[in-house]
BALUM-436820 format. One record per atom (N, C-alpha, C): x, y, z; residue in one letter; atom name; residue number from 1. Coordinates in nm, 4 decimals, decimal comma, always signed. Layout:
REM residues N
        X        Y        Z r  a   k
        X        Y        Z A CA NUM
...
//
This chain:
REM residues 103
        X        Y        Z r  a   k
  +1,2766  +1,1761  -0,2197 X  N   1
  +1,1561  +1,2366  -0,1782 X CA   1
  +1,0461  +1,1759  -0,0356 X  C   1
  +1,0426  +1,2094  +0,0368 X  N   2
  +0,9520  +1,1093  +0,1786 X CA   2
  +0,8283  +1,0536  +0,1502 X  C   2
  +0,8141  +0,9628  +0,1945 X  N   3
  +0,6897  +0,8541  +0,1487 X CA   3
  +0,5804  +0,8589  +0,1869 X  C   3
  +0,5490  +0,9822  +0,2020 X  N   4
  +0,3800  +1,0508  +0,2544 X CA   4
  +0,4097  +1,1132  +0,0735 X  C   4
  +0,5029  +1,2065  +0,0579 X  N   5
  +0,4821  +1,2920  -0,0496 X CA   5
  +0,4671  +1,1304  -0,1878 X  C   5
  +0,5574  +1,0878  -0,1768 X  N   6
  +0,5559  +0,9894  -0,2673 X CA   6
  +0,3842  +0,8638  -0,2852 X  C   6
  +0,3574  +0,8118  -0,2117 X  N   7
  +0,2138  +0,7778  -0,1329 X CA   7
  +0,0894  +0,8726  -0,2165 X  C   7
  +0,0921  +1,0231  -0,2233 X  N   8
  -0,0020  +1,1321  -0,2370 X CA   8
  +0,0008  +1,1026  -0,4150 X  C   8
  +0,1416  +1,0775  -0,5116 X  N   9
  +0,1460  +1,1401  -0,6150 X CA   9
  +0,0944  +1,0042  -0,6588 X  C   9
  +0,0935  +0,8845  -0,5830 X  N  10
  +0,1010  +0,7055  -0,6151 X CA  10
  -0,0942  +0,7676  -0,6393 X  C  10
  -0,1914  +0,7961  -0,5429 X  N  11
  -0,3054  +0,7808  -0,5085 X CA  11
  -0,4282  +0,9021  -0,6189 X  C  11
  -0,3277  +0,9997  -0,6454 X  N  12
  -0,3470  +1,0813  -0,7728 X CA  12
  -0,2797  +0,9917  -0,9170 X  C  12
  -0,2595  +0,9419  -0,9420 X  N  13
  -0,2163  +0,8940  -1,0781 X CA  13
  -0,2844  +0,7987  -1,1031 X  C  13
  -0,3148  +0,6924  -0,9992 X  N  14
  -0,4028  +0,5734  -1,0422 X CA  14
  -0,5639  +0,5786  -0,9791 X  C  14
  -0,5742  +0,6986  -0,8797 X  N  15
  -0,7062  +0,7053  -0,8255 X CA  15
  -0,7880  +0,6844  -0,9259 X  C  15
  -0,7967  +0,7022  -1,0455 X  N  16
  -0,9408  +0,7636  -1,1101 X CA  16
  -0,9076  +0,6848  -1,2383 X  C  16
  -0,8252  +0,6640  -1,2327 X  N  17
  -0,8475  +0,5140  -1,3045 X CA  17
  -0,9614  +0,4414  -1,3227 X  C  17
  -1,0510  +0,4217  -1,4543 X  N  18
  -1,1543  +0,2662  -1,4484 X CA  18
  -1,1586  +0,1861  -1,3775 X  C  18
  -0,9825  +0,0591  -1,3852 X  N  19
  -0,9940  -0,0377  -1,3736 X CA  19
  -0,9185  -0,0368  -1,2796 X  C  19
  -0,9353  +0,0912  -1,1730 X  N  20
  -0,8438  +0,0564  -1,0270 X CA  20
  -0,9129  +0,1207  -0,9581 X  C  20
  -0,9681  +0,0174  -0,8190 X  N  21
  -1,0095  +0,1334  -0,6771 X CA  21
  -0,8849  +0,1022  -0,5931 X  C  21
  -0,8335  +0,1769  -0,5424 X  N  22
  -0,7531  +0,1735  -0,4064 X CA  22
  -0,7992  +0,3001  -0,3013 X  C  22
  -0,7391  +0,3131  -0,1880 X  N  23
  -0,7528  +0,3561  -0,0461 X CA  23
  -0,6342  +0,3299  +0,0433 X  C  23
  -0,6669  +0,4552  +0,1255 X  N  24
  -0,4835  +0,3978  +0,1980 X CA  24
  -0,5558  +0,3638  +0,2980 X  C  24
  -0,4809  +0,2755  +0,3734 X  N  25
  -0,4293  +0,1670  +0,4542 X CA  25
  -0,4008  +0,2334  +0,5537 X  C  25
  -0,4096  +0,2628  +0,6288 X  N  26
  -0,3536  +0,3162  +0,7718 X CA  26
  -0,3278  +0,2201  +0,9238 X  C  26
  -0,2575  +0,1986  +0,9752 X  N  27
  -0,2102  +0,0833  +1,0684 X CA  27
  -0,1403  +0,1309  +1,1950 X  C  27
  -0,1756  +0,1270  +1,3161 X  N  28
  -0,0395  +0,1887  +1,3873 X CA  28
  -0,1690  +0,2246  +1,5147 X  C  28
  -0,1353  +0,3021  +1,5972 X  N  29
  -0,2218  +0,2785  +1,7732 X CA  29
  -0,1842  +0,4505  +1,8100 X  C  29
  -0,3144  +0,4358  +1,8802 X  N  30
  -0,3435  +0,5862  +1,9476 X CA  30
  -0,3894  +0,6015  +2,0973 X  C  30
  -0,3113  +0,6685  +2,1626 X  N  31
  -0,3873  +0,7321  +2,2935 X CA  31
  -0,4838  +0,8220  +2,3459 X  C  31
  -0,5647  +0,7304  +2,3917 X  N  32
  -0,7027  +0,8316  +2,4248 X CA  32
  -0,6715  +0,9017  +2,5325 X  C  32
  -0,8027  +0,9691  +2,5810 X  N  33
  -0,7999  +1,0377  +2,6657 X CA  33
  -0,7286  +0,9869  +2,8019 X  C  33
  -0,8284  +0,8810  +2,8830 X  N  34
  -0,7878  +0,8658  +2,9965 X CA  34
  -0,7196  +0,7335  +2,9976 X  C  34
  -0,6155  +0,7404  +2,9199 X  N  35
  -0,4861  +0,6467  +2,8388 X CA  35
  -0,4732  +0,5122  +2,8239 X  C  35
  -0,5403  +0,5192  +2,7706 X  N  36
  -0,5750  +0,3590  +2,7103 X CA  36
  -0,5174  +0,3697  +2,5861 X  C  36
  -0,4524  +0,2419  +2,5467 X  N  37
  -0,3616  +0,2822  +2,3824 X CA  37
  -0,4792  +0,2145  +2,3194 X  C  37
  -0,5091  +0,1673  +2,1694 X  N  38
  -0,5780  +0,1806  +2,0632 X CA  38
  -0,4998  +0,1614  +1,9718 X  C  38
  -0,5076  -0,0043  +1,9583 X  N  39
  -0,4371  +0,0035  +1,8101 X CA  39
  -0,4762  -0,0799  +1,6783 X  C  39
  -0,4780  +0,0093  +1,5426 X  N  40
  -0,6128  -0,0249  +1,4136 X CA  40
  -0,5218  -0,1211  +1,3632 X  C  40
  -0,5413  -0,1521  +1,2001 X  N  41
  -0,4994  -0,2009  +1,1222 X CA  41
  -0,4171  -0,3201  +1,1457 X  C  41
  -0,3759  -0,3611  +1,0379 X  N  42
  -0,3231  -0,5025  +1,0285 X CA  42
  -0,1277  -0,4820  +1,0325 X  C  42
  -0,0179  -0,5345  +1,0974 X  N  43
  +0,1067  -0,4273  +1,1135 X CA  43
  +0,1701  -0,5386  +0,9464 X  C  43
  +0,1926  -0,4354  +0,9450 X  N  44
  +0,2886  -0,5319  +0,7873 X CA  44
  +0,1977  -0,5429  +0,6912 X  C  44
  +0,0265  -0,4616  +0,6772 X  N  45
  -0,0397  -0,4903  +0,5891 X CA  45
  +0,0525  -0,3321  +0,5223 X  C  45
  +0,0307  -0,3226  +0,3511 X  N  46
  +0,0226  -0,2008  +0,2682 X CA  46
  +0,0737  -0,0569  +0,2987 X  C  46
  +0,0654  -0,0287  +0,2563 X  N  47
  +0,0075  +0,1902  +0,2676 X CA  47
  -0,1271  +0,2004  +0,2267 X  C  47
  -0,1337  +0,1238  +0,0744 X  N  48
  -0,2105  +0,1666  -0,0162 X CA  48
  -0,2779  -0,0333  -0,0021 X  C  48
  -0,4155  -0,0043  -0,0440 X  N  49
  -0,4827  -0,1978  -0,1413 X CA  49
  -0,5823  -0,0444  -0,1730 X  C  49
  -0,6171  -0,2205  -0,2545 X  N  50
  -0,6905  -0,1752  -0,3455 X CA  50
  -0,7442  -0,3324  -0,4118 X  C  50
  -0,8568  -0,2804  -0,5332 X  N  51
  -0,8555  -0,4118  -0,6262 X CA  51
  -0,8790  -0,3411  -0,7416 X  C  51
  -0,7937  -0,4732  -0,8335 X  N  52
  -0,7991  -0,4368  -1,0282 X CA  52
  -0,9474  -0,4982  -1,0621 X  C  52
  -0,9656  -0,4796  -1,1936 X  N  53
  -1,1129  -0,5099  -1,2480 X CA  53
  -1,0882  -0,6716  -1,2660 X  C  53
  -1,1338  -0,7054  -1,1894 X  N  54
  -1,1674  -0,8659  -1,1991 X CA  54
  -1,1717  -0,8972  -1,1003 X  C  54
  -1,1077  -0,8284  -0,9799 X  N  55
  -1,1107  -0,8567  -0,8508 X CA  55
  -1,0214  -0,9105  -0,7984 X  C  55
  -0,8871  -0,9135  -0,8477 X  N  56
  -0,7457  -0,9419  -0,7985 X CA  56
  -0,7177  -0,8286  -0,7222 X  C  56
  -0,6726  -0,8450  -0,6329 X  N  57
  -0,6251  -0,7735  -0,4900 X CA  57
  -0,5166  -0,7068  -0,5465 X  C  57
  -0,4730  -0,5794  -0,4672 X  N  58
  -0,4136  -0,4652  -0,5044 X CA  58
  -0,3441  -0,4640  -0,3680 X  C  58
  -0,1687  -0,4481  -0,3258 X  N  59
  -0,1355  -0,3790  -0,2262 X CA  59
  -0,0110  -0,3363  -0,2376 X  C  59
  -0,0004  -0,2093  -0,2008 X  N  60
  +0,0823  -0,1515  -0,2480 X CA  60
  +0,1978  -0,0886  -0,0930 X  C  60
  +0,2756  -0,1254  -0,1463 X  N  61
  +0,3693  -0,0582  -0,0294 X CA  61
  +0,4848  +0,0760  -0,0506 X  C  61
  +0,4340  +0,1794  +0,0041 X  N  62
  +0,4858  +0,2586  -0,0083 X CA  62
  +0,6529  +0,3593  +0,0887 X  C  62
  +0,7985  +0,3230  -0,0446 X  N  63
  +0,8939  +0,3176  +0,0333 X CA  63
  +0,9906  +0,4652  -0,0293 X  C  63
  +1,0915  +0,5038  +0,0742 X  N  64
  +1,1525  +0,6199  -0,0106 X CA  64
  +1,3052  +0,5752  -0,0298 X  C  64
  +1,3820  +0,5984  -0,1150 X  N  65
  +1,5070  +0,5275  -0,1907 X CA  65
  +1,5434  +0,4700  -0,0952 X  C  65
  +1,5824  +0,4678  +0,0323 X  N  66
  +1,6032  +0,3977  +0,1204 X CA  66
  +1,5861  +0,3538  +0,1995 X  C  66
  +1,4097  +0,3847  +0,2059 X  N  67
  +1,3353  +0,2457  +0,2694 X CA  67
  +1,3512  +0,1188  +0,2981 X  C  67
  +1,3355  +0,0684  +0,3638 X  N  68
  +1,3330  -0,0853  +0,3180 X CA  68
  +1,2264  -0,1482  +0,4139 X  C  68
  +1,1641  -0,3000  +0,3677 X  N  69
  +1,0593  -0,3458  +0,4425 X CA  69
  +1,0862  -0,3678  +0,5524 X  C  69
  +0,9750  -0,3657  +0,6734 X  N  70
  +1,0261  -0,5022  +0,7568 X CA  70
  +0,9471  -0,6161  +0,7431 X  C  70
  +1,0288  -0,6954  +0,8369 X  N  71
  +0,9746  -0,8620  +0,8306 X CA  71
  +0,8276  -0,8617  +0,7991 X  C  71
  +0,7604  -0,8403  +0,8858 X  N  72
  +0,6114  -0,7849  +0,9203 X CA  72
  +0,5923  -0,7513  +0,7358 X  C  72
  +0,6045  -0,6724  +0,7052 X  N  73
  +0,6100  -0,6446  +0,5356 X CA  73
  +0,6271  -0,7448  +0,4780 X  C  73
  +0,7550  -0,7372  +0,4555 X  N  74
  +0,7643  -0,9554  +0,3854 X CA  74
  +0,6856  -1,0292  +0,3633 X  C  74
  +0,5862  -1,0761  +0,5020 X  N  75
  +0,5552  -1,1824  +0,5346 X CA  75
  +0,3748  -1,0771  +0,4662 X  C  75
  +0,3688  -0,9758  +0,4532 X  N  76
  +0,2438  -0,9654  +0,4065 X CA  76
  +0,2645  -0,9862  +0,2686 X  C  76
  +0,3629  -0,9212  +0,2158 X  N  77
  +0,3818  -0,9688  +0,0677 X CA  77
  +0,3419  -1,0646  +0,0291 X  C  77
  +0,4370  -1,2038  +0,0751 X  N  78
  +0,3980  -1,3454  +0,0358 X CA  78
  +0,3067  -1,3624  +0,0881 X  C  78
  +0,1816  -1,3287  +0,2140 X  N  79
  +0,0855  -1,3958  +0,1075 X CA  79
  -0,0068  -1,3155  +0,0046 X  C  79
  +0,0502  -1,2245  +0,0250 X  N  80
  -0,0211  -1,1858  -0,0934 X CA  80
  -0,0509  -1,2553  -0,2383 X  C  80
  +0,0638  -1,2123  -0,2398 X  N  81
  +0,1553  -1,3366  -0,3927 X CA  81
  +0,0768  -1,4645  -0,3447 X  C  81
  +0,1068  -1,5331  -0,2809 X  N  82
  +0,0112  -1,6547  -0,2035 X CA  82
  -0,0833  -1,6647  -0,2741 X  C  82
  -0,1771  -1,5639  -0,2701 X  N  83
  -0,2775  -1,6011  -0,3210 X CA  83
  -0,3811  -1,4963  -0,4102 X  C  83
  -0,1936  -1,4740  -0,4897 X  N  84
  -0,2857  -1,4773  -0,6521 X CA  84
  -0,2847  -1,2881  -0,6272 X  C  84
  -0,2868  -1,2268  -0,5431 X  N  85
  -0,2399  -1,1028  -0,5711 X CA  85
  -0,1713  -1,0567  -0,5981 X  C  85
  -0,1737  -0,8619  -0,6734 X  N  86
  -0,0317  -0,8044  -0,6628 X CA  86
  +0,0165  -0,7346  -0,5883 X  C  86
  +0,1546  -0,7718  -0,5496 X  N  87
  +0,2284  -0,6978  -0,3960 X CA  87
  +0,3459  -0,5378  -0,5519 X  C  87
  +0,3081  -0,4131  -0,5398 X  N  88
  +0,4060  -0,3761  -0,5788 X CA  88
  +0,4481  -0,3099  -0,4455 X  C  88
  +0,6364  -0,3130  -0,4421 X  N  89
  +0,7771  -0,2175  -0,3341 X CA  89
  +0,7384  -0,1066  -0,4127 X  C  89
  +0,6588  +0,0496  -0,3712 X  N  90
  +0,7401  +0,1770  -0,4923 X CA  90
  +0,7477  +0,2511  -0,4156 X  C  90
  +0,9438  +0,3163  -0,5417 X  N  91
  +0,9845  +0,4482  -0,4455 X CA  91
  +0,9368  +0,5623  -0,5193 X  C  91
  +0,8627  +0,5200  -0,6523 X  N  92
  +0,7865  +0,6061  -0,7438 X CA  92
  +0,6158  +0,6171  -0,7718 X  C  92
  +0,6008  +0,6595  -0,8666 X  N  93
  +0,4322  +0,6770  -0,8872 X CA  93
  +0,4905  +0,5344  -1,0602 X  C  93
  +0,5902  +0,6111  -1,1402 X  N  94
  +0,6860  +0,4413  -1,2351 X CA  94
  +0,6713  +0,3347  -1,1736 X  C  94
  +0,6934  +0,2977  -1,0832 X  N  95
  +0,7082  +0,1236  -1,0168 X CA  95
  +0,5540  +0,0850  -1,0112 X  C  95
  +0,4460  +0,1962  -1,0188 X  N  96
  +0,3105  +0,1837  -1,0057 X CA  96
  +0,3086  +0,1154  -1,1358 X  C  96
  +0,2545  +0,2369  -1,1834 X  N  97
  +0,2242  +0,3173  -1,3225 X CA  97
  +0,3020  +0,1550  -1,4339 X  C  97
  +0,3689  +0,1234  -1,4512 X  N  98
  +0,4836  +0,0169  -1,4991 X CA  98
  +0,4219  -0,0915  -1,4721 X  C  98
  +0,3602  -0,1205  -1,4140 X  N  99
  +0,3340  -0,2713  -1,2862 X CA  99
  +0,1437  -0,2749  -1,3647 X  C  99
  +0,0917  -0,1712  -1,3084 X  N 100
  -0,0157  -0,2018  -1,4340 X CA 100
  -0,0491  -0,1678  -1,5544 X  C 100
  +0,0782  -0,0956  -1,6177 X  N 101
  +0,0308  -0,1258  -1,7299 X CA 101
  -0,0684  +0,0533  -1,7397 X  C 101
  -0,0677  +0,0799  -1,8581 X  N 102
  -0,1572  +0,2405  -1,8258 X CA 102
  -0,2774  +0,2559  -1,9188 X  C 102
  -0,3860  +0,2889  -1,8333 X  N 103
  -0,5472  +0,2329  -1,9157 X CA 103
  -0,5799  +0,3625  -1,9767 X  C 103
//
């Protein structure tokens, strides 16, 4: 399954839970009509970010079965975890629901 399909399934699965608020976190670059490159987002940040009830930060990096984290993504994970946030490397919906428990 492709990463964007996994991401959509995760967002649908946990998006309506009363104990979680999540949103898509886009990063990248675009070329404007006048040729300028505009970058956005924090390189290495997770695909989905959000909050757990009580204020704990949640970051979910979505990867396919063979996908691997970049060094920037590994550094982002270390930062989130060092501040007490929850970082999940997800290859399927169950990777997320298993870590969050069932509401």
